[in-house]
KOLVEXPA-493119 format. One record per residue (C-alpha): residue number from 0; x, y, z. Coordinates in pm, 1 decimal. Each point is the difference from the previous one (the first is absolute). Layout:
<dolums>
(NUM,(X,Y,Z)) ...
</dolums>
This chain:
<dolums>
(0,(-3904.7,-1838.2,-1370.0)) (1,(230.2,291.2,-78.5)) (2,(195.8,15.6,-322.0)) (3,(363.0,-84.4,72.9)) (4,(268.4,237.8,-123.5)) (5,(361.9,-55.2,-86.0)) (6,(268.8,174.4,199.0)) (7,(84.4,194.2,-317.0)) (8,(-356.8,131.3,-20.0)) (9,(10.8,120.3,361.3)) (10,(334.5,168.6,-56.3)) (11,(-148.2,185.6,-294.8)) (12,(-156.5,201.4,280.0)) (13,(189.0,326.3,39.1)) (14,(137.7,137.3,324.4)) (15,(-21.8,379.7,-11.3)) (16,(76.1,293.3,229.7)) (17,(0.5,376.6,-45.7)) (18,(280.0,250.7,57.7)) (19,(-196.9,322.0,-33.1)) (20,(-150.0,256.1,-237.5)) (21,(191.4,207.0,-254.0)) (22,(4.4,381.6,27.8)) (23,(-333.6,68.3,-172.4)) (24,(-165.0,-312.3,145.4)) (25,(-82.2,-150.2,-338.3)) (26,(234.2,-297.7,35.0)) (27,(118.3,-241.2,267.4)) (28,(335.3,-166.3,46.7)) (29,(-57.5,-369.5,66.5)) (30,(195.4,-320.1,36.6)) (31,(-122.7,-338.5,-117.8)) (32,(138.7,-342.7,-78.4)) (33,(-186.5,-69.5,-325.7)) (34,(327.6,-84.7,-178.4)) (35,(100.2,-252.8,264.6)) (36,(196.8,244.7,213.8)) (37,(-82.1,348.6,125.8)) (38,(41.6,292.2,-236.2)) (39,(-111.6,363.0,6.9)) (40,(-304.9,117.9,-194.9)) (41,(-191.1,322.7,-53.2)) (42,(-378.6,-32.0,11.5)) (43,(-207.2,264.0,-176.9)) (44,(-311.1,70.4,209.7)) (45,(-227.5,112.5,-284.6)) (46,(25.7,-316.6,-213.2)) (47,(158.9,-231.1,264.4)) (48,(274.0,-101.5,-245.8)) (49,(336.2,-93.9,151.8)) (50,(329.8,37.8,-178.5)) (51,(329.4,-152.3,118.8)) (52,(269.0,239.4,116.2)) (53,(254.7,-272.8,75.1)) (54,(52.7,-336.0,-171.6)) (55,(226.2,-191.1,235.2)) (56,(19.1,-373.6,-61.8)) (57,(235.3,-110.5,279.4)) (58,(-58.0,217.5,307.0)) (59,(-322.8,138.3,143.4)) (60,(-23.1,379.3,-26.6)) (61,(-229.4,146.5,267.3)) (62,(-172.5,332.2,-69.4)) (63,(75.1,262.6,267.3)) (64,(-138.5,338.4,-111.0)) (65,(-2.7,266.7,-265.8)) (66,(272.5,261.7,18.7)) (67,(-204.1,305.1,116.4)) (68,(-109.8,224.8,-286.7)) (69,(135.5,-244.7,-256.2)) (70,(-94.1,-308.0,-199.7)) (71,(324.8,-164.1,111.3)) (72,(-37.2,-268.0,263.2)) (73,(186.1,-191.0,267.9)) (74,(21.6,-374.2,47.3)) (75,(193.4,-229.4,232.7)) (76,(171.4,-330.1,-74.7)) (77,(248.8,-241.6,151.9)) (78,(193.7,-280.2,-169.0)) (79,(-139.2,-349.2,20.7)) (80,(-167.3,57.3,336.0)) (81,(319.2,112.7,180.5)) (82,(-201.0,277.9,176.0)) (83,(254.8,269.5,-91.6)) (84,(-264.1,216.8,-164.8)) (85,(97.6,314.2,-189.3)) (86,(-221.5,286.9,-117.9)) (87,(4.2,83.9,-368.4)) (88,(-122.8,299.2,-201.6)) (89,(-131.0,-43.3,-350.9)) (90,(-214.0,175.6,-259.5)) (91,(-202.2,-157.3,-278.2)) (92,(263.3,99.3,-257.7)) (93,(294.6,-139.3,197.7)) (94,(156.4,-331.1,-89.5)) (95,(219.8,-9.9,310.7)) (96,(-117.9,91.7,348.5)) (97,(206.9,218.6,232.3)) (98,(93.4,-162.6,329.5)) (99,(-63.3,272.4,258.8)) (100,(153.9,-215.6,274.7)) (101,(312.4,-139.3,-172.8)) (102,(165.5,-109.6,320.8)) (103,(139.3,-358.1,-3.2)) (104,(-144.0,-260.0,235.8)) (105,(-262.3,238.0,134.8)) (106,(-373.9,-35.4,61.2)) (107,(-200.9,312.1,-79.4)) (108,(-365.9,93.0,29.2)) (109,(-208.4,302.6,-95.5)) (110,(-101.0,207.5,304.1)) (111,(-210.2,275.2,-159.8)) (112,(33.1,346.7,-153.0)) (113,(91.6,327.2,162.8)) (114,(-271.9,261.9,48.9)) (115,(111.8,195.9,-308.3)) (116,(23.3,-325.1,-201.9)) (117,(354.5,89.0,-103.8)) (118,(168.0,-272.5,203.5)) (119,(-47.1,-368.8,70.9)) (120,(63.4,-173.5,331.0)) (121,(170.7,-338.2,-2.9)) (122,(66.6,-248.1,277.7)) (123,(335.7,-163.6,-70.5)) (124,(271.9,-205.1,169.0)) (125,(267.8,113.1,-245.8)) (126,(208.1,170.1,271.0)) (127,(-11.0,-283.1,253.5)) (128,(-150.8,-333.5,-102.4)) (129,(-153.8,-62.2,344.8)) (130,(-196.2,324.6,21.5)) (131,(-239.0,189.9,-224.4)) (132,(57.6,376.1,-24.7)) (133,(-241.2,256.1,-143.1)) (134,(129.6,178.5,-311.0)) (135,(-135.5,285.2,-208.7)) (136,(62.8,7.3,-376.0)) (137,(-86.1,319.1,-188.4)) (138,(-170.1,-75.3,-330.1)) (139,(226.4,237.4,-197.4)) (140,(333.3,-169.5,67.5)) (141,(-108.4,-308.3,202.2)) (142,(288.6,74.3,233.3)) (143,(-61.2,-163.1,341.2)) (144,(0.8,200.2,322.6)) (145,(-5.4,-175.0,336.1)) (146,(-309.5,104.5,196.1)) (147,(23.5,-243.2,288.4)) (148,(293.4,-224.8,89.6)) (149,(-96.1,-319.1,177.0)) (150,(284.5,-114.3,224.0)) (151,(-188.8,-191.1,264.7)) (152,(-292.8,-178.3,-160.2)) (153,(-240.0,294.4,29.1)) (154,(-177.4,-24.2,-335.2)) (155,(-146.9,310.5,-164.4)) (156,(-364.4,-96.9,-46.6)) (157,(-164.7,330.6,-97.7)) (158,(107.0,357.0,-76.8)) (159,(-197.6,322.5,30.2)) (160,(-60.5,217.2,-304.9)) (161,(237.4,267.4,129.7)) (162,(264.1,-268.6,69.9)) (163,(29.4,135.1,352.1)) (164,(-140.9,-310.0,168.3)) (165,(88.6,-364.0,-58.3)) (166,(-179.8,-288.9,171.7)) (167,(246.5,-269.3,108.6)) (168,(-74.4,-358.1,102.1)) (169,(214.0,-258.4,173.3)) (170,(-84.9,-372.0,12.3)) (171,(39.4,-143.2,350.4)) (172,(-189.9,-328.1,-14.0)) (173,(-270.9,-142.2,-223.9)) (174,(-251.3,146.6,245.9)) (175,(165.8,329.9,82.7)) (176,(171.1,283.7,-180.9)) (177,(82.5,363.2,70.9)) (178,(-122.7,316.4,-170.6)) (179,(195.2,326.6,4.6)) (180,(-53.0,341.3,-155.9)) (181,(317.6,167.5,-120.7)) (182,(3.4,379.8,-37.3)) (183,(273.0,75.0,-256.2)) (184,(-17.9,373.1,71.6)) (185,(76.1,-31.2,371.4)) (186,(185.4,-333.7,-29.6)) (187,(-233.8,-134.7,266.7)) (188,(-143.8,-352.7,20.6)) (189,(-321.6,-56.8,196.2)) (190,(-110.8,-347.9,102.9)) (191,(-371.8,-52.7,-67.3)) (192,(-17.2,-365.4,100.9)) (193,(22.1,-125.7,356.9)) (194,(132.2,-305.4,182.8)) (195,(-317.4,-202.0,-47.2)) (196,(-1.6,-300.5,-229.2)) (197,(-157.9,163.6,-303.9)) (198,(63.3,81.0,-365.0)) (199,(9.7,353.9,-143.4)) (200,(-16.2,86.8,-370.1)) (201,(3.2,351.5,-150.5)) (202,(-259.9,69.1,-267.9)) (203,(88.5,353.2,-109.0)) (204,(-1.4,372.6,67.8)) (205,(-235.8,285.8,-71.8)) (206,(155.7,274.7,-212.5)) (207,(26.1,264.9,268.5)) (208,(240.5,-202.8,216.5)) (209,(-236.8,-1.8,296.3)) (210,(-150.1,-350.0,-24.1)) (211,(134.7,-350.4,-49.4)) (212,(-215.7,-312.3,-16.2)) (213,(112.6,-340.5,118.3)) (214,(-150.7,-335.2,93.3)) (215,(68.3,-188.7,321.5)) (216,(-143.3,-286.6,202.4)) (217,(122.4,149.0,328.1)) (218,(-251.3,-102.9,265.8)) (219,(-214.5,-183.6,-254.6)) (220,(-20.9,-334.3,-178.0)) (221,(-30.6,175.9,-336.5)) (222,(176.3,293.0,-161.1)) (223,(-185.7,331.7,-5.4)) (224,(75.2,334.3,-166.7)) (225,(150.0,286.0,203.3)) (226,(16.6,371.5,-82.7)) (227,(311.2,151.3,154.0)) (228,(31.6,377.1,42.5)) (229,(367.3,78.5,-58.1)) (230,(-8.3,338.5,173.4)) (231,(-179.9,-102.0,317.7)) (232,(114.5,-363.5,11.6)) (233,(-361.0,-109.9,53.5)) (234,(-105.2,-336.2,-147.9)) (235,(-369.2,-77.9,-48.4)) (236,(-170.5,-314.0,-125.9)) (237,(-135.5,88.5,-344.4)) (238,(-160.3,-320.6,-130.6)) (239,(-37.3,-354.9,125.7)) (240,(-182.1,-315.9,-99.1)) (241,(-32.5,-352.5,134.5)) (242,(279.9,-92.5,-240.1)) (243,(344.2,137.4,-84.4)) (244,(21.5,338.7,-167.1)) (245,(257.2,-103.5,-257.4)) (246,(57.1,335.8,-166.5)) (247,(-104.0,358.1,-61.7)) (248,(68.8,237.7,-287.3)) (249,(-72.4,371.5,-48.3)) (250,(-77.5,142.3,-344.5)) (251,(219.3,264.2,-167.7)) (252,(-204.8,303.3,103.4)) (253,(-110.3,-157.3,327.5)) (254,(-368.1,-0.6,-86.2)) (255,(-27.7,-377.1,50.4)) (256,(161.3,-286.1,182.2)) (257,(-35.5,-374.7,-30.1)) (258,(21.2,-257.0,277.8)) (259,(84.4,-366.5,-58.1)) (260,(-145.6,-261.0,237.0)) (261,(110.1,-365.2,9.9)) (262,(-342.1,-147.8,74.0)) (263,(5.5,-377.0,57.8)) (264,(231.9,-73.6,-290.6)) (265,(-153.8,257.8,-231.8)) (266,(82.8,359.2,-92.9)) (267,(-247.6,267.4,99.2)) (268,(80.1,345.7,-135.5)) (269,(-178.7,310.9,124.0)) (270,(-0.9,348.9,-152.7)) (271,(-37.2,312.7,216.0)) (272,(-25.9,375.1,-37.6)) (273,(329.5,91.0,161.9)) (274,(-110.9,335.1,138.8)) (275,(-313.8,-132.8,171.8)) (276,(107.0,-365.7,38.2)) (277,(-343.5,-100.3,-132.4)) (278,(-27.4,-318.2,-210.6)) (279,(-66.6,20.3,-373.8)) (280,(-167.1,-291.4,-176.5)) (281,(167.8,-197.9,-275.9)) (282,(-204.6,-102.2,-301.4)) (283,(-142.8,-351.6,27.8)) (284,(189.5,-259.7,-203.6)) (285,(-184.2,-331.5,-35.0)) (286,(201.5,-308.0,105.0)) (287,(306.3,212.1,64.9)) (288,(199.8,124.3,295.0)) (289,(188.0,329.7,-19.5)) (290,(361.0,-92.8,78.7)) (291,(173.0,327.1,-77.1)) (292,(-75.1,369.1,-59.9)) (293,(222.9,247.3,-182.1)) (294,(-127.4,359.0,16.3)) (295,(110.4,217.5,-291.7)) (296,(190.8,325.1,53.3)) (297,(-305.2,206.9,-97.2)) (298,(-198.9,-213.7,245.6)) (299,(-277.3,-33.4,-256.9)) (300,(75.9,-361.8,-94.7)) (301,(36.6,-316.0,202.6)) (302,(187.6,-295.9,-140.2)) (303,(-144.1,-311.2,163.6)) (304,(155.5,-344.6,9.4)) (305,(-278.7,-256.0,29.6)) (306,(26.0,-375.6,46.1)) (307,(-165.8,-306.9,145.8)) (308,(84.3,-362.7,69.0)) (309,(-129.4,-97.2,-346.4)) (310,(152.9,279.6,-207.1)) (311,(344.2,155.2,-29.3)) (312,(17.6,368.7,79.6)) (313,(-150.5,250.7,-242.2)) (314,(37.0,376.5,-21.0)) (315,(-286.0,249.0,7.0)) (316,(0.5,379.0,-18.1)) (317,(-264.1,197.6,187.8)) (318,(-63.1,366.6,-76.3)) (319,(-96.1,172.7,325.1)) (320,(-175.8,294.3,-169.7)) (321,(-204.9,-194.1,-252.6)) (322,(-47.1,-310.6,219.2)) (323,(97.4,-219.6,-294.6)) (324,(167.5,-336.5,51.5)) (325,(189.9,-156.0,-290.6)) (326,(167.4,-340.7,-16.8)) (327,(337.3,24.8,-173.0)) (328,(94.4,-360.9,-57.4)) (329,(-107.0,-363.2,35.6)) (330,(269.8,-230.7,129.3)) (331,(-182.5,-334.0,11.7)) (332,(68.7,-214.5,-306.5)) (333,(-311.9,18.1,-220.0)) (334,(9.8,-379.4,-37.7)) (335,(-70.9,-35.9,372.8)) (336,(-351.2,14.2,142.7)) (337,(27.8,166.7,339.5)) (338,(-279.5,-227.7,124.4)) (339,(233.9,-298.3,-42.4)) (340,(236.0,152.1,254.6)) (341,(-55.0,-25.5,375.2)) (342,(-77.4,284.5,240.0)) (343,(214.3,2.4,310.7)) (344,(-172.5,-46.4,334.0)) (345,(137.0,109.9,337.4)) (346,(-38.4,-282.1,253.2)) (347,(129.9,-74.0,349.4)) (348,(87.4,-327.7,166.8)) (349,(108.4,-103.5,349.6)) (350,(365.4,-92.7,40.8)) (351,(162.4,-244.8,243.7)) (352,(-36.3,240.9,293.9)) (353,(-345.9,131.3,-84.8)) (354,(130.0,314.7,-171.0)) (355,(-206.6,123.4,-296.1)) (356,(213.8,-2.2,-314.9)) (357,(-114.1,208.3,-301.6)) (358,(39.8,-142.7,-347.4)) (359,(-98.9,69.6,-359.5)) (360,(-185.0,-294.6,-154.5)) (361,(-50.7,-92.6,-365.3)) (362,(-248.4,-283.2,-56.5)) (363,(1.1,-148.8,-352.8)) (364,(-330.1,12.9,-186.3)) (365,(25.5,-373.2,-66.1)) (366,(36.7,-89.6,368.4)) (367,(-295.3,-186.2,153.2)) (368,(-81.2,-281.0,240.2)) (369,(-6.7,-234.6,-299.0)) (370,(314.0,149.2,-152.2)) (371,(246.4,52.1,280.6)) (372,(302.3,200.8,-110.0)) (373,(364.6,17.0,102.0)) (374,(120.1,308.5,184.3)) (375,(299.8,219.2,76.3)) (376,(94.6,198.9,307.5)) (377,(154.4,321.9,-137.5)) (378,(250.9,180.6,224.7)) (379,(97.6,362.8,-59.3)) (380,(348.3,150.0,24.3)) (381,(146.7,190.9,290.2)) (382,(41.4,-62.5,280.3)) (383,(-282.2,241.6,62.6)) (384,(-168.0,6.6,-341.4)) (385,(-370.4,-37.6,-69.6)) (386,(-212.0,-182.7,-256.2)) (387,(-261.1,241.4,-128.9)) (388,(-316.2,-11.2,-205.5)) (389,(109.8,83.6,-352.0)) (390,(76.5,-149.4,-336.7)) (391,(267.6,-268.0,-17.1)) (392,(67.8,-172.2,-333.3)) (393,(159.0,-304.4,162.7)) (394,(-277.5,-58.4,252.2)) (395,(-273.3,43.1,-261.8)) (396,(183.1,-243.8,-229.7)) (397,(21.1,-270.7,266.6)) (398,(-359.9,56.1,114.6)) (399,(-123.9,-1.4,-360.4)) (400,(162.0,-343.5,-34.8)) (401,(-179.9,-134.9,302.9)) (402,(224.5,74.0,298.5)) (403,(-146.7,181.8,300.2)) (404,(238.5,259.4,146.0)) (405,(4.3,125.0,358.4)) (406,(236.8,297.3,42.4)) (407,(73.3,-3.8,373.8)) (408,(84.7,318.4,188.3)) (409,(181.5,-181.8,277.9)) (410,(91.1,164.6,331.3)) (411,(271.3,253.5,-73.1)) (412,(-183.3,132.4,-306.2)) (413,(-52.8,373.9,-29.5)) (414,(-341.2,164.6,-14.4)) (415,(-165.0,-159.1,304.5)) (416,(137.1,205.9,285.3)) (417,(338.4,17.8,168.9)) (418,(-71.0,-280.8,248.3)) (419,(-66.9,-241.5,-286.3)) (420,(299.1,136.8,-194.3)) (421,(255.0,-73.3,273.0)) (422,(-129.4,-346.6,88.4)) (423,(260.9,-176.4,-214.7)) (424,(302.7,191.6,130.2)) (425,(278.9,-253.2,61.6)) (426,(-263.0,-270.8,-35.0)) (427,(25.7,-57.1,-374.0)) (428,(-80.5,-345.2,-136.5)) (429,(-206.9,-62.8,311.9)) (430,(-323.0,193.4,58.0)) (431,(-4.4,150.5,-350.2)) (432,(58.0,-340.9,-157.6)) (433,(-264.8,-161.5,219.2)) (434,(-244.9,264.2,-125.6)) (435,(62.2,-129.7,-352.4)) (436,(-54.0,-357.3,118.4)) (437,(-325.2,97.1,171.4)) (438,(-97.2,173.3,-324.4)) (439,(53.8,-335.1,-167.4)) (440,(-225.6,-158.4,263.8)) (441,(-270.0,259.4,-80.9)) (442,(27.9,-90.1,-367.5)) (443,(-23.4,-370.3,79.4)) (444,(-328.0,59.1,183.5)) (445,(-170.1,146.8,-306.9)) (446,(-207.6,-267.1,-170.9)) (447,(111.7,110.2,-346.4)) (448,(374.5,-40.6,80.1)) (449,(190.9,-327.3,-34.3)) (450,(163.4,-11.2,342.4)) (451,(279.4,-230.3,-121.9)) (452,(107.9,237.5,-277.5)) (453,(114.4,326.9,161.7)) (454,(336.0,161.1,-80.0)) (455,(182.4,315.0,107.6)) (456,(128.2,283.0,-222.6)) (457,(193.6,317.5,81.4)) (458,(257.3,253.2,-110.1)) (459,(290.0,160.2,189.6)) (460,(-88.6,-33.5,369.9)) (461,(-300.0,-201.8,-120.5)) (462,(245.1,-229.1,-179.2)) (463,(183.7,-47.3,328.1)) (464,(-330.4,-102.7,159.0)) (465,(-45.3,-257.9,-278.1)) (466,(340.2,-152.3,73.3)) (467,(-62.0,14.3,376.1)) (468,(-339.2,-168.4,-38.2)) (469,(152.4,-287.3,-197.1)) (470,(294.1,-33.9,240.6)) (471,(-169.3,41.1,338.3)) (472,(-346.6,-138.1,-77.7)) (473,(82.4,-246.2,-279.6)) (474,(-337.2,-174.1,3.3)) (475,(-223.7,308.8,-13.0)) (476,(34.9,110.2,-364.4)) (477,(11.3,-219.4,-306.3)) (478,(228.0,231.3,-203.7)) (479,(191.6,327.1,29.7)) (480,(53.4,285.2,-246.5)) (481,(282.4,230.9,109.5)) (482,(79.6,326.6,-176.8)) (483,(340.4,135.8,116.3)) (484,(-48.1,-88.6,366.6)) (485,(269.4,16.1,267.8)) (486,(151.3,-342.2,77.6)) (487,(277.9,113.4,235.3)) (488,(-90.3,287.9,232.2)) (489,(356.2,37.1,129.6)) (490,(137.9,68.7,-345.6)) (491,(-289.0,217.3,-117.6)) (492,(8.5,224.9,306.6)) (493,(378.2,32.7,-25.6)) (494,(-16.2,87.9,-370.9)) (495,(-257.4,280.4,23.0)) (496,(73.2,261.8,-271.5)) (497,(200.3,292.5,142.2)) (498,(-270.9,250.8,-99.6)) (499,(-235.3,-176.6,240.8)) (500,(214.6,123.7,289.2)) (501,(-274.6,215.4,151.1)) (502,(-233.9,-300.0,-8.4)) (503,(253.6,-265.9,104.2)) (504,(-27.2,62.3,374.7)) (505,(-378.5,-17.0,-17.6)) (506,(17.1,-326.2,-192.8)) (507,(247.7,-145.0,250.5)) (508,(-229.2,103.8,284.4)) (509,(-290.1,-186.4,-159.3)) (510,(178.3,-304.3,-142.5)) (511,(302.5,-23.9,230.3)) (512,(362.1,107.5,-29.3)) (513,(198.8,-266.7,-188.2)) (514,(317.7,113.8,176.0)) (515,(-136.6,-61.6,348.5)) (516,(-151.5,-279.7,204.0)) (517,(-303.0,34.9,-230.9)) (518,(203.9,-193.9,-255.4)) (519,(-97.3,-329.1,165.8)) (520,(-372.1,59.8,-53.8)) (521,(58.1,141.6,-350.0)) (522,(187.5,-314.4,-96.8)) (523,(-272.0,-218.1,148.6)) (524,(-273.8,172.0,-204.6)) (525,(203.8,1.8,-323.5)) (526,(-140.8,-258.9,-242.9)) (527,(350.4,-63.8,-137.2)) (528,(103.7,-159.7,327.7)) (529,(-313.6,-214.2,-0.9)) (530,(-17.9,-96.4,-365.3)) (531,(23.4,-374.7,76.4)) (532,(-356.9,16.3,142.7)) (533,(-150.3,123.4,-330.2)) (534,(-181.0,-291.3,-162.4)) (535,(-256.0,170.4,-223.4)) (536,(40.7,125.3,-359.4)) (537,(151.3,348.8,-23.3)) (538,(45.6,253.4,-279.3)) (539,(221.0,307.6,43.0)) (540,(26.7,318.1,-208.6)) (541,(291.3,243.4,40.9)) (542,(143.3,314.5,-160.5)) (543,(374.2,-11.8,-64.7)) (544,(40.2,370.2,86.1)) (545,(-191.2,-8.8,328.5)) (546,(183.6,210.7,260.6)) (547,(-242.9,-75.1,283.3)) (548,(-28.0,-378.5,-20.3)) (549,(321.1,-111.7,-166.9)) (550,(-20.1,-274.5,-266.6)) (551,(217.0,-225.4,218.6)) (552,(-297.9,-25.2,236.6)) (553,(-205.0,-178.5,-265.7)) (554,(299.6,-187.5,-141.9)) (555,(81.6,-161.3,334.1)) (556,(-354.4,-87.8,110.1)) (557,(-61.2,-169.2,-335.4)) (558,(326.9,-188.9,24.5)) (559,(-95.9,-118.8,348.0)) (560,(-356.5,-103.8,-81.7)) (561,(116.6,-193.8,-305.2)) (562,(203.0,-220.0,235.0)) (563,(-329.2,-103.9,159.7)) (564,(-118.4,-156.9,-324.6)) (565,(-289.6,245.0,-10.3)) (566,(-131.0,138.5,-331.8)) (567,(152.0,349.1,-31.8)) (568,(-1.1,257.0,-278.4)) (569,(212.1,313.8,-19.5)) (570,(-44.1,300.5,-231.0)) (571,(270.5,268.5,4.9)) (572,(-61.7,321.7,-197.1)) (573,(329.2,166.6,-105.4)) (574,(-164.7,340.2,-56.9)) (575,(-204.3,47.2,319.4)) (576,(54.3,127.2,352.7)) (577,(-225.0,-24.8,305.6)) (578,(-335.5,-44.6,-170.0)) (579,(-55.3,-63.8,-369.2)) (580,(-71.0,304.5,-218.6)) (581,(-2.4,-152.8,-348.7)) (582,(-325.2,-150.8,-128.0)) (583,(191.1,-278.0,-172.5)) (584,(139.1,-113.6,334.2)) (585,(-330.6,48.7,180.7)) (586,(-166.9,-221.6,-262.0)) (587,(269.9,-264.8,41.0)) (588,(-42.9,9.7,378.2)) (589,(-376.4,-47.9,-10.8)) (590,(8.7,-257.5,-279.3)) (591,(265.4,-208.7,176.7)) (592,(-187.9,35.9,329.9)) (593,(-331.0,-120.4,-147.6)) (594,(169.0,-298.8,-165.8)) (595,(167.9,-79.0,332.6)) (596,(-331.8,27.1,190.5)) (597,(-185.4,-210.1,-257.1)) (598,(267.8,-270.5,29.9)) (599,(53.4,-11.8,374.9)) (600,(-298.2,165.7,172.8)) (601,(-311.4,-70.9,-203.0)) (602,(-149.1,-340.2,90.1)) (603,(28.1,-263.9,-269.7)) (604,(-354.0,-128.0,45.7)) 
</dolums>
């Protein structure tokens, strides 16, 4: 039997990410949540000691990058999860950070450095709340200059080193977008996409302004990498796999490039010699998957992010010349034996129509034919998200306490080809929900699962699926756990944040337009209008500052279900938005969920 851990012990695990090397490559800018929220730290490579650079206690500060040639650094932060992120500059000696994007009611994100490292690019909607423009801020005065003005939903997605070329994308539907190349010198825009139903995503430019890379699934189930010759207009397939090519990055001096593959719910990262396009081996890391690669400016050092389903991500540095690999931190709480945690397994089950549905399965160590355990169907966010193999504090906590978890990648999930991805279009709460029910049936067939004790759990779109399952199939699941799920599609789709304008049409195409005849179906699939059918215990968690799923969604569904005389619990966090960033609130969520499951799902015998 595994040792059981408290939720506090599991949340002593540290979530960490890197934001790059300093100028002489002796230190790394990192973010971690060891204090309960994210702050910025500097990690010294030689002795692996981290020192805090920020000490926020209320808002998460997310590390962005070092200011080139300086020990000063950038971080981003919003207020209470309102998603209006600003970019701040600070040095170790500063007590007050400088807001580089001091524009009210604006959302701003870092978009890279200029070739000479004397300017920063920022994507911002400060001029027009619906559209994100591309701005350039010189690091001497931080005065903004407009580089690209977005007046029609053409988003600047990449910029060449010379600033001559800008890759523009336009969302059409969830399954189709457009890709353009804008030549700022000749004021000419060239369409690179075509009329086929396909997605197109720019990856970046080579320095000499002759080549741009992008991914597309045009004529294919999966996205592949394309090398586009700007001068000749010739596009050639550069790299493909049997899975989506999710990304590509070229190193500073263009000696290397990395390719990211989404392989059956796992990251696969490949390193290549950029000039020859020949693969270069990574060092072997036992029980670890390389999830990210940051190549230093000198191109002598690789910063690797490594994780697994039983360990939070850790950072390693690999010296290319000396072939030396060094682990820089250890994020798993030392009180936890990794062997007590459960390795994720990729499984597939047949759904109602014979379709194979992929899922990530966590079987508790204590589960056996003689000790049948309760179980949860776990539904990811979206629509169009994907459950992946990786570390999840909440899942490991529930599994450690004897609950099997099946994370279903229902039809409509990304990562399994465009046919699978579009199967839920305007069919939400039908085929996708039935996939979750057939996942429950798969669980019930396992001889170590108590078939009468299976619940459903999900966040955001997954939370909507929880509510829909309880409303439309009230006898299938014994309990529901809903984290900020949509209860009323009509209201949610009509209250989309204005800065989602470029995505709104695509979302309406997939879900339905609430201002059209689609409104009838959207009302019919909204749990709020079917709350009287919910007869199983329900717990709901919500952030008061959520701009995507408004708090009234959770308020009203809880009010309705209470009328049914059903056990309901409601937890509203005043300091959270869409998703919970503070450890204190994450702990409360998991602790309340386990108590709820133990009371209403776990058999009494």
